[in-house]
C-alpha positions as a Markdown table, in Angstrom:
| # | Residue | x | y | z |
|---|---|---|---|---|
| 1 | Unk | 0.0 | 0.0 | 0.0 |
| 2 | Unk | 1.3 | 3.4 | -0.9 |
| 3 | Unk | 2.3 | 5.7 | 1.9 |
| 4 | Unk | 0.6 | 9.1 | 1.8 |
| 5 | Unk | 2.2 | 12.2 | 3.2 |
| 6 | Unk | -0.3 | 14.6 | 4.6 |
| 7 | Unk | 0.4 | 18.2 | 5.3 |
| 8 | Unk | 1.3 | 18.9 | 8.9 |
| 9 | Unk | -1.5 | 21.4 | 9.4 |
| 10 | Unk | -4.0 | 18.8 | 8.3 |
| 11 | Unk | -2.5 | 16.2 | 10.7 |
| 12 | Unk | -2.8 | 18.7 | 13.4 |
| 13 | Unk | -6.4 | 19.4 | 12.8 |
| 14 | Unk | -7.3 | 15.7 | 12.8 |
| 15 | Unk | -5.4 | 15.2 | 16.1 |
| 16 | Unk | -7.3 | 18.1 | 17.5 |
| 17 | Unk | -10.6 | 16.7 | 16.3 |
| 18 | Unk | -9.7 | 13.3 | 18.0 |
| 19 | Unk | -8.9 | 15.0 | 21.3 |
| 20 | Unk | -12.1 | 17.2 | 21.3 |
| 21 | Unk | -14.2 | 13.9 | 20.4 |
| 22 | Unk | -12.5 | 12.2 | 23.3 |
| 23 | Unk | -13.2 | 15.1 | 25.6 |
| 24 | Unk | -16.9 | 15.2 | 24.6 |
| 25 | Unk | -17.1 | 11.4 | 25.2 |
| 26 | Unk | -15.9 | 11.9 | 28.8 |
| 27 | Unk | -18.5 | 11.9 | 31.6 |
| 28 | Unk | -17.7 | 15.8 | 32.3 |
| 29 | Unk | -20.9 | 17.3 | 31.1 |
| 30 | Unk | -19.9 | 21.0 | 32.1 |
| 31 | Unk | -18.3 | 21.7 | 28.7 |
| 32 | Unk | -20.5 | 19.8 | 26.4 |
| 33 | Unk | -21.8 | 22.9 | 24.3 |
| 34 | Unk | -18.3 | 24.2 | 23.9 |
| 35 | Unk | -16.9 | 20.9 | 22.9 |
| 36 | Unk | -19.7 | 20.3 | 20.4 |
| 37 | Unk | -19.1 | 23.7 | 18.8 |
| 38 | Unk | -15.4 | 23.0 | 18.7 |
| 39 | Unk | -16.0 | 19.7 | 17.0 |
| 40 | Unk | -18.1 | 21.2 | 14.3 |
| 41 | Unk | -15.7 | 23.9 | 13.7 |
| 42 | Unk | -12.8 | 21.4 | 13.3 |
| 43 | Unk | -15.0 | 19.2 | 11.2 |
| 44 | Unk | -15.6 | 22.0 | 8.7 |
| 45 | Unk | -11.9 | 23.0 | 8.6 |
| 46 | Unk | -11.0 | 19.3 | 8.0 |
| 47 | Unk | -13.8 | 18.9 | 5.2 |
| 48 | Unk | -12.7 | 22.1 | 3.4 |
| 49 | Unk | -8.9 | 21.8 | 3.8 |
| 50 | Unk | -7.1 | 22.6 | 0.4 |
| 51 | Unk | -5.6 | 19.1 | 0.4 |
| 52 | Unk | -8.8 | 17.3 | -0.4 |
| 53 | Unk | -9.0 | 19.4 | -3.7 |
| 54 | Unk | -5.9 | 17.8 | -5.0 |
| 55 | Unk | -4.2 | 14.5 | -4.4 |
| 56 | Unk | -6.4 | 13.5 | -1.4 |
| 57 | Unk | -9.8 | 13.4 | -3.2 |
| 58 | Unk | -10.5 | 9.7 | -2.6 |
| 59 | Unk | -12.4 | 8.6 | 0.6 |
| 60 | Unk | -9.5 | 6.2 | 1.4 |
| 61 | Unk | -7.3 | 9.1 | 1.9 |
| 62 | Unk | -9.5 | 10.4 | 4.7 |
| 63 | Unk | -9.3 | 7.0 | 6.4 |
| 64 | Unk | -5.6 | 6.9 | 6.0 |
| 65 | Unk | -5.3 | 10.3 | 7.7 |
| 66 | Unk | -7.4 | 9.1 | 10.6 |
| 67 | Unk | -5.3 | 6.0 | 10.9 |
| 68 | Unk | -1.8 | 7.8 | 10.7 |
| 69 | Unk | -3.0 | 10.3 | 13.4 |
| 70 | Unk | -4.2 | 7.5 | 15.7 |
| 71 | Unk | -0.9 | 5.6 | 15.2 |
| 72 | Unk | 1.2 | 8.7 | 16.0 |
| 73 | Unk | -0.9 | 9.5 | 19.0 |
| 74 | Unk | -0.5 | 5.9 | 20.4 |
| 75 | Unk | 3.2 | 6.1 | 19.9 |
| 76 | Unk | 3.4 | 9.1 | 22.2 |
């Protein structure tokens, strides 16, 4: 399988999305509204990132991005 290199800002956005999603899933309900709004904002930024208009148009590229970010976070 070909290794895809993603831009650092896209990797950072995906990592922030994962952290926000995990925080939203936590039992702390005090910041739910703020976290949901942040998750929506990050989702829009991820969806409209310029990378997706070029080499990353395939849905499989989005899955590769998620996998690479998860792997990087687990290694830390």
